[in-house]
C-alpha positions in Angstrom: -93.3 23.0 110.0 -90.0 23.8 108.3 -90.1 20.8 105.9 -92.2 22.5 103.2 -90.0 25.5 103.2 -86.9 23.3 103.0 -88.4 21.5 100.0 -89.2 24.6 98.2 -85.7 26.0 98.7 -84.3 22.7 97.4 -86.5 22.8 94.4 -85.5 26.4 93.7 -81.8 25.6 93.9 -82.3 22.6 91.7 -84.0 24.7 89.1 -81.3 27.3 89.2 -78.6 24.7 88.9 -80.4 23.1 86.0 -80.7 26.4 84.2 -77.0 27.1 84.7 -75.9 23.6 83.7 -77.9 23.5 80.4 -77.3 27.1 79.3 -75.3 27.1 76.0 -73.8 29.9 73.9 -75.6 30.5 70.6 -74.0 28.7 67.6 -71.7 30.8 65.6 -73.2 32.2 62.4 -72.1 31.1 59.0 -70.1 34.3 58.5 -68.3 33.8 61.8 -67.6 30.2 61.0 -66.0 31.2 57.7 -63.6 33.6 59.6 -62.7 30.8 62.0 -62.2 28.2 59.3 -60.1 30.6 57.2 -57.8 31.3 60.1 -57.5 27.6 60.8 -56.5 26.8 57.3 -54.0 29.6 56.8 -50.9 27.5 57.6 -51.9 25.0 55.0 -52.5 27.8 52.4 -49.0 29.1 53.1 -47.5 25.7 52.6 -49.4 25.3 49.3 -48.1 28.8 48.2 -44.5 27.9 49.0 -44.8 24.7 46.9 -46.4 26.4 43.9 -43.9 29.3 44.1 -41.0 26.9 44.1 -42.4 25.0 41.1 -43.7 27.7 38.7 -44.8 26.8 35.1 -45.2 29.1 32.1 -48.4 29.8 30.3 -50.3 26.8 28.8 -47.6 24.6 30.5 -49.1 24.4 34.0 -49.4 20.6 34.0 -48.0 19.9 37.5 -49.7 22.9 39.0 -53.0 21.7 37.5 -52.5 18.2 38.9 -51.7 19.6 42.3 -54.9 21.6 42.4 -57.1 18.8 41.0 -55.8 16.4 43.6 -56.7 18.8 46.4 -60.2 19.5 45.1 -60.9 15.8 44.7 -59.8 15.2 48.3 -62.6 17.6 49.3 -65.3 15.7 47.4 -65.6 18.5 44.8 -66.5 17.6 41.2 -63.4 18.4 39.1 -63.1 19.2 35.4 -59.5 19.0 34.1 -57.9 20.0 30.8 -60.1 23.1 30.5 -58.5 25.6 28.1 -55.5 23.2 27.8 -54.3 23.1 31.4 -57.1 24.7 33.4 -59.0 23.1 36.3 -62.6 23.8 37.3 -64.1 22.6 40.6 -67.8 22.6 41.1 -69.4 22.7 44.6 -73.1 22.5 45.0 -74.5 24.2 48.1 -77.3 22.7 50.2 -79.8 25.4 49.3 -81.0 26.7 45.9 -79.3 29.9 44.6 -77.2 31.4 41.9 -74.1 30.0 40.2 -71.0 31.9 41.2 -67.5 31.8 39.8 -64.2 32.4 41.8 -61.1 32.7 39.6 -57.4 32.3 40.2 -54.7 32.4 37.5 -51.9 29.8 37.6 -49.0 30.8 35.3 -45.5 32.1 36.1 -43.2 34.3 34.1 -39.8 34.1 32.3 -38.1 36.0 35.1 -35.0 34.9 37.2 -35.8 35.2 40.9 -33.4 37.3 43.0 -35.3 37.2 46.3 -33.5 35.3 49.0 -36.1 32.8 50.1 -35.8 29.1 51.2 -38.6 28.4 48.7 -37.3 30.5 45.8 -37.7 29.2 42.3 -34.8 27.5 40.5 -36.9 26.3 37.7 -35.8 26.5 34.0 -38.4 26.4 31.3 -38.8 27.1 27.6 -40.1 30.4 26.2 -40.1 31.3 22.5 -37.6 28.5 21.8 -35.1 29.5 24.4 -34.3 28.2 27.9 -35.4 30.7 30.5 -35.6 30.9 34.3 -39.2 30.8 35.6 -40.6 32.7 38.5 -44.0 33.6 40.0 -43.2 37.2 39.7 -46.8 38.4 39.8 -48.3 36.6 42.7 -50.3 33.9 40.8 -48.9 31.4 43.3 -50.8 33.2 46.1 -53.9 33.4 44.0 -53.9 29.6 43.5 -53.2 28.9 47.2 -56.0 31.3 48.2 -58.6 29.7 46.0 -57.5 26.2 47.2 -58.1 27.4 50.7 -61.5 28.9 49.8 -62.5 25.6 48.3 -61.7 23.8 51.5 -63.4 26.4 53.7 -66.6 26.3 51.6 -66.7 22.5 51.3 -67.0 22.4 55.1 -70.1 24.5 55.2 -71.7 23.5 51.9 -74.9 22.4 53.5 -75.5 26.0 54.5 -74.5 27.6 51.1 -77.0 28.9 48.6 -76.3 28.1 45.0 -73.3 26.6 43.2 -69.7 27.7 43.2 -67.3 27.2 40.4 -63.6 27.3 41.4 -61.9 28.4 38.2 -58.1 27.8 38.0 -57.1 29.6 34.8 -54.0 29.1 32.8 -52.1 31.6 30.6 -53.2 34.9 32.1 -49.9 36.3 31.0 -50.7 35.3 27.4 -50.6 32.1 25.5 -47.4 31.2 23.6 -47.2 32.4 20.0 -49.5 30.5 17.7 -51.6 29.1 20.6 -54.9 30.0 22.2 -55.3 30.2 25.9 -56.3 32.0 29.1 -59.7 33.4 30.0 -60.7 33.9 26.4 -60.4 30.2 25.6 -62.2 29.3 28.9 -65.1 31.4 27.8 -65.1 29.7 24.3 -65.2 26.3 26.1 -68.3 27.3 28.1 -66.9 27.8 31.6 -69.3 30.7 32.2 -72.4 28.7 31.0 -75.2 29.3 33.5 -73.1 31.5 35.7 -74.6 34.6 37.3 -71.5 36.5 38.5 -67.8 36.0 38.9 -65.3 37.3 41.4 -61.5 37.6 41.2 -58.6 39.2 43.1 -55.0 40.2 42.6 -52.4 40.5 45.4 -50.5 43.7 45.1 -46.9 44.3 46.2 -47.4 48.1 46.6 -50.4 47.7 49.0 -49.9 46.9 52.7 -51.1 43.5 54.0 -54.7 43.9 55.4 -55.7 46.6 52.9 -58.2 46.1 50.1 -58.7 48.3 47.0 -61.3 48.3 44.3 -63.4 50.6 42.1 -66.6 50.4 40.0 -66.3 50.4 36.2 -62.8 50.3 34.6 -60.2 49.2 37.1 -57.5 47.9 34.7 -56.8 48.9 31.1 -57.5 47.2 27.9 -54.2 46.1 26.3 -53.2 45.7 22.7 -49.8 44.8 21.3 -48.8 46.2 17.9 -46.1 45.6 15.4 -45.0 47.9 12.6 -42.9 46.6 9.7 -41.2 49.2 7.7 -39.8 48.4 4.2 -37.2 50.7 2.6 -34.3 50.1 0.2 -31.0 48.7 1.3 -27.8 50.6 0.5 -24.3 51.5 1.6 -24.2 53.7 4.7 -21.9 56.1 2.9 -24.5 56.9 0.3 -27.9 57.1 2.0 -29.4 59.0 -0.9 -29.2 55.8 -3.0 -31.6 53.9 -0.7 -34.7 54.4 1.5 -33.8 54.4 5.2 -36.2 52.3 7.3 -34.3 53.2 10.5 -34.9 57.0 10.1 -38.5 56.3 9.2 -38.8 54.1 12.4 -37.4 57.0 14.5 -39.8 59.5 13.0 -42.7 57.1 13.6 -41.7 56.7 17.3 -41.6 60.4 17.8 -44.8 61.1 15.9 -46.7 58.4 17.8 -45.9 60.2 21.0 -48.3 63.0 20.0 -51.3 60.6 20.0 -51.7 60.6 23.8 -50.5 64.2 24.4 -52.5 65.8 21.6 -55.3 63.5 20.5 -56.7 61.9 23.7 -59.1 63.6 26.1 -57.0 62.8 29.1 -59.5 64.3 31.6 -61.7 61.4 30.6 -59.3 58.5 31.1 -55.6 57.7 30.8 -54.0 56.2 27.7 -50.5 54.9 27.0 -48.5 54.0 23.9 -45.1 52.5 24.5 -42.5 51.0 22.2 -40.7 48.0 23.6 -38.6 46.7 20.8 -36.7 48.0 17.8 -35.1 45.6 15.4 -33.1 46.6 12.2 -29.7 46.2 10.5 -26.6 44.0 10.9 -23.7 46.4 10.9 -22.7 50.1 11.0 -22.2 50.8 7.3 -25.3 49.1 5.8 -28.7 50.8 5.7 -31.0 47.8 5.9 -34.0 47.1 3.9 -36.4 46.6 6.8 -37.0 47.7 10.4 -39.5 46.4 12.9 -41.1 48.2 15.9 -43.1 46.4 18.6 -45.1 48.1 21.3 -48.1 48.2 23.6 -51.3 50.2 23.9 -53.2 50.7 27.2 -56.7 52.4 27.3 -59.5 52.7 29.9 -62.2 53.9 27.5 -63.6 52.0 24.5 -64.1 55.2 22.4 -60.5 56.4 23.2 -59.2 53.0 22.3 -60.7 53.2 18.8 -59.6 56.8 18.3 -56.0 55.8 19.3 -56.0 53.0 16.8 -57.2 55.4 14.1 -54.5 57.9 14.8 -51.8 55.2 15.0 -52.8 53.9 11.6 -52.7 57.4 10.1 -49.3 58.3 11.6 -47.6 55.1 10.5 -48.9 55.3 7.0 -48.3 59.0 6.5 -44.8 59.0 8.1 -43.7 56.1 6.0 -45.0 57.7 2.8 -43.2 60.9 3.6 -40.0 59.0 3.4 -40.9 56.9 0.4 -41.0 53.8 2.6 -43.8 51.3 3.1 -45.2 50.4 6.5 -47.7 47.8 7.7 -49.3 47.9 11.1 -50.7 44.9 12.9 -52.7 45.4 16.1 -53.7 42.2 18.0 -57.0 41.4 19.7 -55.6 42.1 23.1 -57.6 42.1 26.3 -60.7 44.3 27.0 -61.0 46.7 29.8 -61.2 45.0 33.2 -64.7 46.4 34.0 -66.3 46.0 37.4 -70.1 45.9 36.9 -71.4 49.0 38.9 -74.5 47.3 40.3 -72.6 44.2 41.4 -69.8 46.3 42.9 -72.3 48.4 44.9 -74.1 45.3 46.2 -70.8 43.8 47.4 -69.4 47.0 48.9 -70.7 46.1 52.4 -68.9 42.8 52.3 -65.5 44.5 52.0 -66.3 46.7 55.0 -67.8 44.0 57.1 -64.9 41.7 56.6 -62.0 44.2 56.7 -63.3 47.3 58.5 -63.9 50.6 56.7 -60.5 51.9 57.6 -58.9 49.1 55.6 -60.9 49.5 52.4 -60.3 51.9 49.5 -63.5 51.8 47.4 -62.5 54.2 44.7 -58.9 53.5 43.9 -57.4 55.0 40.8 -57.6 52.8 37.7 -54.2 51.3 36.6 -52.8 50.8 33.2 -51.9 47.2 33.8 -54.2 44.7 32.1 -55.9 41.4 33.1 -57.7 38.8 31.0 -60.3 38.5 33.7 -61.9 41.1 31.5 -63.0 38.4 29.1 -65.2 36.9 31.8 -66.6 40.4 32.6 -67.5 40.9 29.0 -70.0 38.1 29.3 -71.4 38.3 32.9 -71.2 40.7 35.8 -67.8 40.5 37.5 -66.0 42.1 40.4 -62.2 42.3 40.5 -60.2 43.7 43.5 -56.8 44.1 45.0 -55.5 42.8 48.3 -52.3 43.9 50.0 -49.1 41.9 49.8 -46.5 44.4 51.2 -45.2 43.4 54.6 -46.6 45.7 57.4 -44.2 48.4 58.5 -42.4 48.8 55.1 -42.8 51.5 52.6 -45.2 49.7 50.3 -44.6 52.1 47.4 -40.9 51.2 47.4 -41.5 47.5 47.1 -40.2 45.9 43.9 -42.8 46.0 41.1 -44.6 43.0 39.7 -42.8 41.1 36.8 -39.4 41.9 38.3 -36.7 39.6 39.8 -37.1 41.2 43.2 -40.9 40.9 43.4 -42.1 39.7 46.8 -45.4 39.5 48.6 -45.9 38.4 52.2 -47.7 35.2 53.1 -49.8 37.2 55.6 -51.7 38.8 52.8 -53.5 35.6 51.7 -55.8 35.4 54.7 -57.6 38.5 53.4 -58.2 36.8 50.1 -59.6 33.6 51.7 -62.0 35.6 53.9 -63.2 37.9 51.1 -63.8 35.3 48.4 -65.5 33.0 50.9 -67.8 35.8 52.0 -68.6 36.9 48.4 -70.2 33.4 48.0 -72.2 33.8 51.2 -73.3 37.4 50.6 -74.0 37.5 46.9 -77.1 35.3 47.0 -78.5 37.7 49.7 -77.6 40.9 47.8 -78.3 40.1 44.2 -81.9 41.1 44.0 
């Protein structure tokens, strides 16, 4: 009489064991897999960064860097375009599902700066700049940008079947400006059609004055437009002991410098946006007792508002011309094309705001940072299509970030640990944008 009971108990135990044996955890989501893959690839990204840092190349001369990038992209099965805008590289990865075309950009060039940081992978490279031999250093973090985007390419290539749309990995030369007489950078990439068919573009910059693990951005103008200018003043050469027999271009230059300082302080609506005019070079004369015939002034203009930019140009022209005439000298002013304002499309920025918080945590995100008067030629991309540019922290944790050496200096340094943030965020932009764009 006990047999049926025993059988039923056995069946129950068998069913329970079966349920336990075959129970599996749910598969990680695409977003979770990206976090896992990013962490896994971090050591390789650090190795790439060290190699690139140790072998910097100047603008439009990034031949070895480009070859290094192209070889990596090809190893991932990514379609590669080389020689874009002279030395640029573009990788194209098509996702497994229909969707938009998205650009991710990293700049590649180093600077004519001698590295003073004591690192086993410090640069000892010598290059040529304006006809002279110069030390070369990645003194702005472009080495980290390249390594980050190489890492993003590897992460996304491993999940391409699940991606919506197409990703263009844009490795851009000459962000710091092409050599004299050459074209280059983002402007040339735009002319060569890199943005054709693209719906949005994303870029980042590592920052030595922001702690690792922190992210900063803002809608609209985040970095200033930049224009270089040159003023050539022609006077009349004479002996220094009889200045009344000549026309002094040096005195005229001094007056122009002083008068130009009133443009920002007296002609710009500074409650609207910041503006800067700085002189960086004065060239005139050969010896103490000769008043020369000519003097040259070179400077930079930074603006965050298009109307203020035009007003500043107008005032500069007036002051240069009038000051020279008041001294009976002649002056010519040349203002270059420069870079536009780095402008984050407000709608795109709002749609991607949740990505920053989701990846980093709200406590690590500054969504309305103050605009800065540095400039970026990423702005040429943003003139054509919606773009989002943001900053990630590079200052080692536990240090006073504000006391870290500035960019473009011999002591510039950013921590390897900052790059994981960039890999995670750029990868997630690609996943989240197709979902958020409508």
